[in-house]
Backbone as ProteinMPNN parsed JSONL, in Angstrom:
{"seq_chain_A": "XXXXXXXXXXXXXXXXXXXXXXXXXXXXXXXXXXXXXXXXXXXXXXXXXXXXXXXXXXXXXXXXXXXXXXXXXXXXXXXXXXXXXXXXXXXXXXXXXXXXXXXXXXXXXXXXXXXXXXXXXXXXXXXXXXXXXXXXXXXXXXXXXXXXXXXXXXXXXXXXXXXXXXXXXXXX", "coords_chain_A": {"N_chain_A": [[-9.412, 4.166, -6.458], [-8.616, 2.955, -9.103], [-7.028, 0.111, -11.205], [-6.994, -1.174, -13.869], [-8.236, -4.756, -13.3], [-7.385, -4.483, -10.804], [-7.933, -3.364, -7.318], [-7.574, -1.043, -5.089], [-7.618, -1.053, -1.496], [-8.51, -0.519, 2.043], [-8.74, -2.214, 5.133], [-10.542, -2.266, 7.831], [-11.039, -3.034, 11.349], [-9.746, -6.059, 11.521], [-7.449, -6.837, 11.924], [-4.136, -5.75, 13.87], [-2.103, -5.65, 12.112], [-3.189, -5.483, 9.572], [-4.987, -3.413, 9.424], [-5.979, -0.437, 8.291], [-3.845, -0.256, 6.117], [-3.312, 0.02, 3.024], [-4.214, -2.402, 0.485], [-3.542, -3.839, -2.455], [-6.067, -5.536, -4.022], [-6.348, -8.324, -6.008], [-8.928, -9.067, -7.301], [-11.702, -7.024, -7.422], [-13.525, -6.143, -4.574], [-16.647, -7.126, -3.646], [-19.246, -4.492, -3.779], [-20.835, -4.264, -1.892], [-19.668, -4.502, 0.512], [-17.955, -2.346, 0.954], [-17.203, 0.727, 2.289], [-19.471, 3.167, 0.978], [-18.917, 5.772, 1.229], [-16.299, 6.34, 2.561], [-14.851, 4.448, 1.451], [-13.419, 2.143, 2.648], [-13.22, -1.22, 3.731], [-14.989, -2.371, 6.057], [-15.147, -4.399, 9.163], [-17.446, -4.712, 10.111], [-20.519, -3.587, 8.437], [-23.248, -1.096, 7.392], [-26.22, -1.555, 5.697], [-28.198, 0.886, 4.124], [-31.454, 1.943, 4.077], [-31.446, 3.003, 1.532], [-29.82, 1.623, 0.073], [-27.208, 2.37, -0.096], [-24.064, 1.395, 1.431], [-22.289, 1.455, 4.471], [-19.495, 2.146, 6.851], [-19.309, 1.964, 10.332], [-18.278, 4.529, 11.654], [-19.077, 6.346, 9.565], [-21.572, 5.931, 9.099], [-22.342, 7.419, 11.665], [-22.775, 9.808, 10.471], [-25.239, 9.902, 9.564], [-27.19, 10.905, 10.928], [-29.567, 13.888, 11.068], [-29.853, 17.243, 11.775], [-32.514, 17.621, 12.519], [-32.634, 15.163, 14.059], [-33.426, 12.874, 12.34], [-32.867, 10.033, 10.542], [-30.691, 10.246, 7.736], [-29.114, 9.455, 4.47], [-25.768, 9.978, 4.015], [-24.895, 10.823, 1.407], [-26.554, 10.795, -0.79], [-28.67, 12.171, 0.577], [-31.257, 10.833, 1.107], [-33.937, 10.592, 3.278], [-35.296, 8.206, 5.571], [-37.65, 6.86, 6.886], [-38.524, 5.981, 10.632], [-39.265, 3.645, 10.98], [-38.066, 1.935, 9.305], [-35.046, 0.036, 9.369], [-31.718, 0.011, 9.435], [-29.315, -2.659, 7.871], [-27.132, -4.411, 9.329], [-23.949, -5.971, 8.665], [-21.8, -8.813, 8.854], [-18.453, -8.762, 7.558], [-17.438, -11.566, 5.574], [-14.833, -13.103, 7.083], [-13.512, -15.394, 6.515], [-13.468, -15.74, 3.959], [-13.006, -13.456, 2.892], [-10.202, -13.143, 3.989], [-8.741, -15.153, 2.304], [-8.738, -14.217, -0.026], [-6.583, -12.762, -2.82], [-3.753, -10.558, -2.576], [-1.533, -8.081, -3.951], [1.887, -7.824, -2.764], [3.005, -5.314, -0.375], [5.532, -4.247, -1.006], [5.191, -3.907, -3.855], [5.661, -1.717, -5.463], [8.606, -1.496, -4.982], [9.341, -3.562, -6.546], [8.489, -6.124, -5.619], [6.938, -8.903, -6.642], [5.487, -10.666, -5.703], [2.182, -12.515, -4.769], [-0.156, -13.087, -2.814], [-2.455, -14.714, -0.316], [-4.371, -12.596, 1.579], [-4.478, -13.512, 4.3], [-1.952, -14.267, 4.434], [-0.148, -12.167, 3.709], [1.141, -10.4, 5.634], [2.797, -11.491, 6.803], [4.885, -12.65, 4.868], [5.827, -9.868, 4.015], [6.849, -9.101, 6.407], [8.4, -11.071, 7.021], [9.566, -12.329, 4.703], [9.848, -11.084, 2.318], [11.941, -9.507, 0.355], [12.399, -6.796, -0.613], [12.53, -4.472, 0.505], [12.845, -0.916, 1.023], [15.589, 1.405, 1.804], [17.404, 4.224, 2.672], [19.983, 6.181, 1.572], [22.253, 9.026, 2.03], [21.915, 10.41, -0.483], [20.461, 8.627, -2.35], [17.726, 6.45, -3.039], [17.274, 3.395, -2.508], [16.851, -0.284, -2.986], [16.891, -2.607, -0.013], [18.397, -4.865, -0.095], [19.936, -4.406, -2.104], [21.893, -2.714, -0.834], [24.556, -3.276, -0.41], [25.875, -3.935, -2.98], [26.033, -1.565, -4.287], [27.28, 0.659, -6.366], [27.564, 3.646, -6.748], [28.221, 6.805, -6.863], [28.481, 7.902, -4.051], [28.285, 8.278, -0.255], [27.085, 6.11, 0.132], [28.442, 4.185, -1.055], [30.74, 3.184, 0.39], [29.117, 1.879, 2.558], [29.115, -0.874, 4.798], [28.111, -3.945, 5.571], [28.805, -5.371, 8.573], [29.052, -8.182, 10.631], [28.7, -8.302, 13.933], [30.853, -9.457, 16.179], [30.824, -10.164, 18.936], [28.232, -9.918, 19.296], [25.525, -11.903, 20.519], [22.872, -11.738, 19.342], [22.854, -12.089, 16.252], [22.775, -9.766, 14.882], [23.052, -7.203, 12.686], [25.675, -4.753, 11.872], [26.077, -1.247, 10.765], [28.387, 0.398, 8.922], [30.05, 3.306, 8.227], [32.184, 4.158, 5.845]], "CA_chain_A": [[-8.402, 4.249, -7.373], [-8.467, 1.272, -9.797], [-5.913, -0.194, -12.09], [-7.276, -2.584, -14.597], [-9.246, -5.163, -12.279], [-7.257, -4.303, -9.533], [-8.118, -2.281, -6.721], [-6.986, -0.383, -3.616], [-8.67, -1.082, -0.111], [-8.037, -0.308, 3.418], [-9.416, -2.928, 5.882], [-10.751, -1.722, 9.357], [-11.732, -3.985, 12.36], [-9.621, -6.977, 11.392], [-6.094, -7.094, 12.81], [-3.166, -4.5, 13.854], [-1.309, -5.86, 10.64], [-3.531, -5.259, 8.203], [-5.857, -2.292, 9.573], [-5.528, 1.125, 7.596], [-2.951, -0.474, 5.529], [-3.718, -0.355, 1.704], [-4.008, -3.758, -0.145], [-4.079, -3.955, -3.867], [-6.436, -6.974, -4.38], [-6.269, -8.739, -7.431], [-9.987, -8.948, -7.706], [-12.35, -6.211, -6.815], [-14.472, -6.462, -3.543], [-18.115, -6.664, -3.701], [-19.649, -3.159, -3.367], [-22.002, -4.426, -0.501], [-18.653, -4.911, 1.634], [-17.078, -1.481, 0.627], [-18.119, 1.671, 2.657], [-19.966, 3.944, -0.173], [-18.6, 7.12, 1.392], [-14.979, 6.614, 2.679], [-13.838, 3.336, 0.851], [-13.061, 1.42, 3.445], [-13.641, -2.385, 3.839], [-14.864, -2.652, 7.737], [-15.363, -5.693, 9.403], [-19.305, -4.541, 10.031], [-20.954, -2.51, 7.787], [-24.441, -1.073, 7.601], [-26.88, -1.32, 4.579], [-28.912, 1.646, 4.48], [-32.391, 1.401, 3.02], [-31.42, 3.634, 0.034], [-28.914, 0.831, -0.684], [-25.482, 2.455, 0.152], [-23.4, 0.598, 2.273], [-21.714, 2.568, 5.309], [-18.831, 1.65, 7.887], [-19.869, 2.703, 11.373], [-18.214, 6.191, 11.645], [-19.671, 7.162, 8.506], [-22.931, 5.801, 9.548], [-22.698, 8.588, 12.529], [-22.951, 11.025, 9.522], [-26.493, 10.045, 9.054], [-28.058, 11.516, 11.81], [-29.439, 15.196, 10.838], [-29.991, 18.061, 12.727], [-33.723, 17.399, 13.109], [-32.665, 13.732, 14.492], [-34.238, 12.07, 11.512], [-31.534, 9.499, 9.704], [-30.564, 10.357, 6.184], [-27.91, 9.089, 3.706], [-24.935, 11.256, 3.691], [-24.337, 10.573, -0.023], [-27.979, 11.173, -1.551], [-29.673, 12.818, 1.677], [-32.507, 10.418, 1.142], [-34.18, 10.074, 4.441], [-35.747, 7.005, 5.844], [-38.628, 6.461, 8.144], [-38.144, 5.47, 11.367], [-39.437, 2.106, 11.473], [-36.847, 1.342, 8.542], [-33.837, -0.314, 10.042], [-30.197, -0.565, 8.958], [-29.455, -3.874, 8.083], [-25.924, -4.499, 9.839], [-23.954, -7.434, 8.278], [-20.253, -8.717, 9.224], [-17.779, -9.061, 6.148], [-17.427, -13.167, 5.822], [-13.56, -13.179, 7.011], [-12.529, -16.287, 5.765], [-13.605, -15.689, 2.404], [-11.877, -12.362, 2.635], [-8.61, -13.708, 4.128], [-8.542, -15.754, 0.815], [-8.663, -13.407, -1.681], [-5.024, -12.614, -3.396], [-3.226, -9.274, -2.741], [-0.096, -7.67, -3.926], [2.635, -7.401, -1.728], [3.358, -4.103, -0.149], [6.807, -3.532, -1.693], [5.314, -3.843, -5.358], [6.636, -0.252, -5.945], [10.145, -1.727, -4.943], [9.925, -4.617, -7.145], [8.24, -7.293, -5.366], [5.902, -9.603, -7.698], [4.493, -11.672, -4.93], [0.655, -12.421, -4.824], [-0.364, -13.912, -1.624], [-3.553, -14.649, 0.468], [-4.724, -11.615, 2.704], [-3.82, -13.932, 5.749], [-0.184, -14.439, 4.201], [0.817, -10.904, 3.135], [2.051, -9.443, 6.407], [4.006, -12.597, 7.111], [5.382, -12.394, 3.417], [6.239, -8.541, 4.103], [7.946, -8.822, 7.554], [9.752, -12.27, 7.132], [10.145, -13.042, 3.709], [10.087, -10.366, 1.226], [13.532, -8.816, 0.407], [12.395, -5.726, -1.507], [12.176, -3.34, 1.738], [13.604, 0.187, 0.811], [16.404, 2.07, 2.677], [17.81, 5.707, 2.206], [21.29, 6.917, 1.784], [21.997, 10.515, 2.075], [21.412, 10.628, -1.67], [19.983, 7.851, -3.0], [16.528, 5.705, -2.614], [17.373, 1.977, -3.138], [16.257, -1.584, -2.193], [17.564, -2.924, 1.237], [19.294, -6.072, -0.374], [21.265, -4.003, -3.081], [23.023, -1.808, -0.565], [25.824, -3.722, -0.534], [26.096, -4.071, -4.297], [26.146, -0.124, -4.583], [28.398, 1.238, -6.85], [27.058, 4.82, -6.811], [29.116, 7.943, -6.489], [27.957, 8.87, -3.142], [28.681, 7.927, 0.704], [26.518, 4.619, 0.493], [29.126, 3.176, -1.73], [31.333, 2.518, 1.401], [28.58, 0.881, 3.38], [29.792, -2.189, 4.973], [27.823, -4.375, 6.752], [29.857, -6.327, 9.427], [28.478, -9.215, 11.782], [29.153, -7.9, 15.407], [31.359, -10.686, 16.431], [30.427, -10.449, 20.04], [26.886, -10.091, 19.743], [24.714, -13.362, 19.851], [21.983, -11.597, 18.561], [23.193, -12.203, 14.821], [22.313, -8.458, 14.163], [23.991, -6.301, 11.607], [25.968, -3.296, 12.045], [26.475, -0.645, 9.234], [29.687, 1.131, 9.164], [30.523, 4.197, 6.894], [34.071, 4.105, 6.033]], "C_chain_A": [[-8.159, 2.903, -8.024], [-7.724, 1.353, -10.932], [-6.27, -1.216, -12.453], [-8.596, -3.452, -13.686], [-9.05, -5.161, -11.28], [-7.655, -3.118, -9.093], [-7.787, -2.19, -5.312], [-7.848, -0.565, -2.496], [-8.098, -1.224, 0.904], [-9.177, -1.178, 4.012], [-9.269, -1.956, 7.095], [-11.347, -2.716, 9.967], [-11.043, -5.349, 12.111], [-8.325, -7.6, 12.212], [-5.196, -5.843, 12.756], [-2.186, -4.679, 12.392], [-1.665, -5.318, 9.457], [-4.698, -3.827, 8.179], [-5.366, -1.002, 9.047], [-4.433, 0.854, 6.654], [-3.382, -0.727, 4.323], [-3.402, -1.525, 1.199], [-4.625, -3.485, -1.466], [-4.659, -5.308, -4.015], [-6.441, -7.11, -5.753], [-7.605, -8.872, -8.253], [-11.011, -8.016, -7.193], [-13.409, -6.88, -5.593], [-15.962, -6.067, -3.95], [-18.362, -5.412, -2.946], [-20.463, -2.89, -2.059], [-21.028, -4.334, 0.528], [-17.869, -3.57, 1.52], [-17.847, -0.148, 1.107], [-18.535, 2.682, 1.421], [-19.188, 5.169, 0.101], [-17.058, 7.39, 1.542], [-14.079, 5.618, 1.764], [-13.503, 2.452, 1.335], [-13.723, 0.137, 3.402], [-13.733, -2.869, 5.436], [-15.352, -3.696, 7.856], [-17.067, -5.701, 9.64], [-19.666, -3.354, 9.326], [-22.546, -2.401, 7.786], [-24.882, -1.08, 6.03], [-28.139, -0.476, 4.708], [-30.233, 1.512, 3.436], [-32.294, 2.228, 1.51], [-30.499, 2.504, -0.745], [-27.342, 1.245, -0.404], [-25.065, 1.747, 1.239], [-22.336, 1.719, 3.026], [-21.039, 1.621, 6.566], [-19.466, 2.538, 9.107], [-19.618, 4.255, 11.646], [-18.571, 6.828, 10.611], [-21.165, 6.954, 8.586], [-23.367, 7.008, 10.803], [-22.97, 9.756, 11.8], [-24.478, 11.264, 9.355], [-27.57, 10.604, 9.858], [-28.103, 12.946, 11.587], [-29.578, 15.651, 12.097], [-31.554, 17.911, 13.493], [-34.122, 15.827, 13.69], [-33.268, 12.652, 13.513], [-32.793, 11.36, 10.634], [-31.73, 9.735, 8.122], [-29.341, 10.078, 5.48], [-26.984, 10.365, 3.511], [-24.796, 11.622, 2.017], [-25.366, 11.134, -0.99], [-29.054, 11.869, -0.553], [-30.944, 12.487, 1.537], [-32.636, 10.056, 2.567], [-35.168, 8.976, 4.8], [-36.763, 6.969, 7.142], [-38.129, 5.785, 9.216], [-38.006, 4.075, 11.579], [-38.479, 1.196, 10.209], [-35.625, 1.276, 8.999], [-32.7, -0.472, 9.122], [-29.694, -1.885, 9.171], [-27.351, -4.192, 7.959], [-25.202, -5.963, 9.434], [-22.23, -7.378, 8.481], [-19.78, -9.31, 7.744], [-17.43, -10.534, 6.38], [-15.38, -13.152, 5.914], [-12.885, -14.049, 6.501], [-12.659, -16.062, 4.447], [-12.612, -14.63, 2.324], [-10.412, -12.286, 2.975], [-7.903, -14.854, 3.089], [-8.071, -15.184, -0.043], [-7.005, -12.96, -1.521], [-4.76, -10.987, -3.231], [-1.79, -9.191, -3.2], [0.685, -7.43, -2.684], [2.882, -5.844, -1.551], [4.468, -3.409, -0.892], [6.472, -4.033, -3.161], [6.043, -2.904, -5.994], [7.966, -0.461, -6.253], [10.664, -2.973, -5.601], [9.479, -6.071, -6.849], [6.89, -7.952, -6.403], [5.246, -10.644, -7.038], [3.019, -11.35, -4.745], [0.618, -13.481, -3.845], [-1.801, -13.697, -1.187], [-3.567, -13.312, 1.448], [-3.858, -12.144, 3.844], [-2.514, -14.327, 5.525], [0.38, -13.411, 4.095], [1.529, -10.331, 4.388], [3.015, -10.358, 6.972], [4.884, -12.341, 6.259], [6.305, -11.101, 3.732], [6.997, -8.787, 5.49], [8.962, -9.924, 7.604], [10.392, -12.637, 6.025], [10.708, -11.936, 2.556], [11.646, -9.464, 1.217], [13.349, -7.689, -0.57], [12.104, -4.188, -0.629], [13.466, -2.23, 0.843], [14.504, 0.541, 2.122], [16.712, 3.174, 1.976], [19.007, 5.699, 2.756], [21.04, 8.216, 1.686], [21.601, 10.981, 0.57], [20.647, 10.086, -2.925], [18.627, 6.925, -2.448], [16.939, 4.128, -3.106], [16.881, 0.842, -2.162], [17.117, -2.206, -1.29], [18.647, -3.607, 0.76], [20.223, -5.309, -1.531], [22.138, -3.143, -2.387], [24.171, -2.088, -0.383], [26.503, -3.906, -2.068], [26.095, -2.645, -4.994], [27.602, 0.046, -5.418], [28.151, 2.684, -7.31], [28.082, 5.896, -6.37], [28.752, 8.738, -5.124], [28.57, 8.152, -1.461], [28.214, 6.042, 0.861], [27.721, 3.531, -0.269], [30.164, 2.35, -0.738], [30.462, 1.811, 2.477], [28.801, -0.344, 3.387], [29.052, -2.748, 5.992], [28.722, -5.787, 7.341], [29.11, -7.023, 10.472], [29.056, -8.704, 12.929], [29.387, -9.423, 15.995], [30.942, -11.207, 17.683], [28.9, -10.388, 20.547], [26.022, -11.288, 19.257], [23.683, -13.094, 19.395], [21.851, -11.894, 17.13], [22.51, -10.786, 14.261], [23.862, -7.715, 13.619], [24.302, -4.933, 11.896], [26.369, -2.525, 10.859], [27.522, 0.291, 9.838], [29.955, 1.952, 7.973], [31.86, 4.286, 7.172], [34.399, 5.442, 5.239]], "O_chain_A": [[-7.586, 1.949, -7.499], [-7.665, 2.367, -11.626], [-6.1, -2.24, -11.792], [-9.684, -2.928, -13.446], [-9.872, -5.583, -10.467], [-7.796, -2.092, -9.759], [-7.741, -3.133, -4.521], [-8.986, -0.128, -2.66], [-7.142, -1.998, 0.943], [-10.338, -1.055, 3.621], [-8.36, -1.168, 7.354], [-12.176, -3.373, 9.337], [-11.823, -6.195, 12.55], [-8.294, -8.599, 12.931], [-5.335, -4.993, 11.876], [-1.676, -3.725, 11.804], [-0.962, -4.841, 8.567], [-5.141, -3.333, 7.142], [-4.287, -0.567, 9.451], [-3.938, 1.912, 6.266], [-3.963, -1.811, 4.268], [-2.235, -1.866, 1.395], [-5.763, -3.066, -1.681], [-3.879, -6.252, -4.134], [-6.523, -6.183, -6.559], [-7.629, -8.832, -9.483], [-11.257, -8.428, -6.059], [-13.973, -7.965, -5.735], [-16.346, -5.003, -4.435], [-17.913, -5.176, -1.824], [-20.689, -1.861, -1.422], [-21.52, -4.052, 1.62], [-16.831, -3.694, 2.171], [-18.904, 0.171, 0.563], [-17.513, 2.993, 0.811], [-18.729, 5.687, -0.917], [-16.494, 8.307, 0.945], [-12.924, 5.85, 1.409], [-13.136, 1.581, 0.547], [-14.894, 0.209, 3.028], [-12.87, -3.544, 5.997], [-16.005, -4.185, 6.934], [-17.779, -6.658, 9.338], [-19.184, -2.25, 9.578], [-23.197, -3.394, 8.11], [-24.091, -0.692, 5.171], [-29.105, -0.951, 5.306], [-30.142, 1.097, 2.28], [-33.039, 2.002, 0.557], [-30.44, 2.47, -1.974], [-26.419, 0.437, -0.512], [-25.938, 1.498, 2.07], [-21.718, 2.599, 2.426], [-21.624, 0.706, 7.146], [-20.025, 3.617, 8.91], [-20.522, 5.073, 11.822], [-18.393, 8.045, 10.659], [-21.926, 7.811, 8.137], [-24.517, 7.439, 10.882], [-23.395, 10.736, 12.411], [-24.988, 12.355, 9.1], [-28.723, 10.734, 9.448], [-27.048, 13.551, 11.773], [-29.515, 15.038, 13.162], [-31.753, 18.044, 14.7], [-35.243, 15.332, 13.798], [-33.576, 11.558, 13.986], [-31.876, 12.05, 10.19], [-32.73, 9.452, 7.462], [-28.359, 10.578, 6.029], [-27.306, 11.446, 3.016], [-24.591, 12.769, 1.619], [-25.026, 11.877, -1.911], [-30.205, 12.077, -0.936], [-31.835, 13.318, 1.707], [-31.776, 9.384, 3.136], [-36.078, 8.972, 3.971], [-36.37, 7.075, 8.304], [-37.272, 4.939, 8.959], [-37.094, 3.441, 12.109], [-38.28, -0.017, 10.271], [-34.986, 2.323, 9.1], [-32.83, -1.1, 8.071], [-29.578, -2.354, 10.303], [-26.593, -4.183, 6.989], [-25.741, -7.01, 9.792], [-21.517, -6.383, 8.349], [-20.427, -10.044, 6.997], [-17.083, -10.761, 7.539], [-14.717, -13.188, 4.878], [-11.778, -13.811, 6.018], [-11.646, -16.288, 3.785], [-11.519, -14.803, 1.784], [-9.584, -11.566, 2.416], [-6.748, -15.274, 3.158], [-7.131, -15.506, -0.77], [-6.365, -12.849, -0.475], [-5.556, -10.206, -3.754], [-0.956, -10.05, -2.914], [0.191, -6.9, -1.689], [2.953, -5.149, -2.564], [4.399, -2.258, -1.322], [7.402, -4.579, -3.754], [6.88, -3.107, -6.874], [8.563, -0.004, -7.228], [11.791, -3.452, -5.479], [9.86, -7.042, -7.502], [5.974, -7.218, -6.773], [4.527, -11.449, -7.63], [2.61, -10.199, -4.593], [1.205, -14.557, -3.955], [-2.397, -12.687, -1.562], [-2.533, -13.135, 2.092], [-2.862, -11.584, 4.304], [-1.897, -14.762, 6.497], [1.581, -13.459, 4.363], [2.586, -9.745, 4.153], [3.997, -9.943, 7.588], [5.864, -11.744, 6.706], [7.522, -11.279, 3.706], [8.172, -8.463, 5.318], [10.092, -9.816, 8.081], [11.507, -13.159, 6.048], [11.825, -11.995, 2.042], [12.18, -8.916, 2.181], [14.225, -7.621, -1.433], [11.613, -3.143, -1.056], [14.513, -2.555, 0.283], [14.256, 0.1, 3.244], [16.404, 3.259, 0.787], [19.291, 5.389, 3.913], [19.946, 8.672, 1.354], [20.922, 12.006, 0.497], [20.317, 10.627, -3.981], [18.63, 6.748, -1.23], [16.805, 3.891, -4.306], [16.598, 0.947, -0.968], [18.244, -2.41, -1.742], [19.782, -3.209, 1.021], [21.324, -5.817, -1.748], [23.116, -2.713, -2.998], [24.966, -1.173, -0.168], [27.728, -4.008, -2.148], [26.156, -2.595, -6.222], [28.713, -0.375, -5.094], [28.619, 2.915, -8.425], [28.761, 5.64, -5.376], [28.725, 9.967, -5.07], [29.489, 7.358, -1.662], [28.78, 5.115, 1.44], [27.807, 2.324, -0.038], [30.429, 1.162, -0.922], [31.073, 1.142, 3.31], [28.766, -1.033, 2.368], [29.136, -2.326, 7.145], [29.121, -6.8, 6.766], [28.49, -6.297, 11.249], [30.281, -8.691, 12.806], [28.543, -10.292, 16.216], [30.683, -12.405, 17.796], [28.438, -10.657, 21.656], [25.811, -11.629, 18.093], [23.141, -14.061, 18.859], [20.694, -11.969, 16.715], [21.779, -10.793, 13.27], [25.048, -7.7, 13.95], [23.459, -4.067, 12.127], [26.981, -3.103, 9.961], [27.505, 0.807, 10.956], [30.08, 1.451, 6.856], [32.5, 4.425, 8.214], [35.566, 5.812, 5.109]]}, "name": "protein", "num_of_chains": 1, "seq": "XXXXXXXXXXXXXXXXXXXXXXXXXXXXXXXXXXXXXXXXXXXXXXXXXXXXXXXXXXXXXXXXXXXXXXXXXXXXXXXXXXXXXXXXXXXXXXXXXXXXXXXXXXXXXXXXXXXXXXXXXXXXXXXXXXXXXXXXXXXXXXXXXXXXXXXXXXXXXXXXXXXXXXXXXXXX"}
């Protein structure tokens, strides 16, 4: 799914924080690093003799009923002596690329390096959403609500005897 120059990709094989979470890259990733079948950017990809790039799970689809490898996209078979060229994505280069915050739809306009986006999202971003019984709102707006629902009585009160500095929400 393309939006102008931006492209949405899911990474696989890089880290728990990033794997299988869609990232909106500012600049497209080279097709040689994107699986031609499922669209993920896998840490290791194979270039088939026909030129298509496949991640390892999609490569498993290449073996046909007669045990001859064939591309699942164009059905081009290749001789047994032709080999698939396996390559690793240059991780340092990939992690320097810029992506948009996962909370872009909630109003966050931060653009950060792939290596920093998880830290931003978990520790800095103030555009996380929360739900009240009637409305979908941004977390930091909860206390500012002037809506005709139970959420208008939401009060954040610091638990005075709790040393963890946690917040307790009371409905009044």
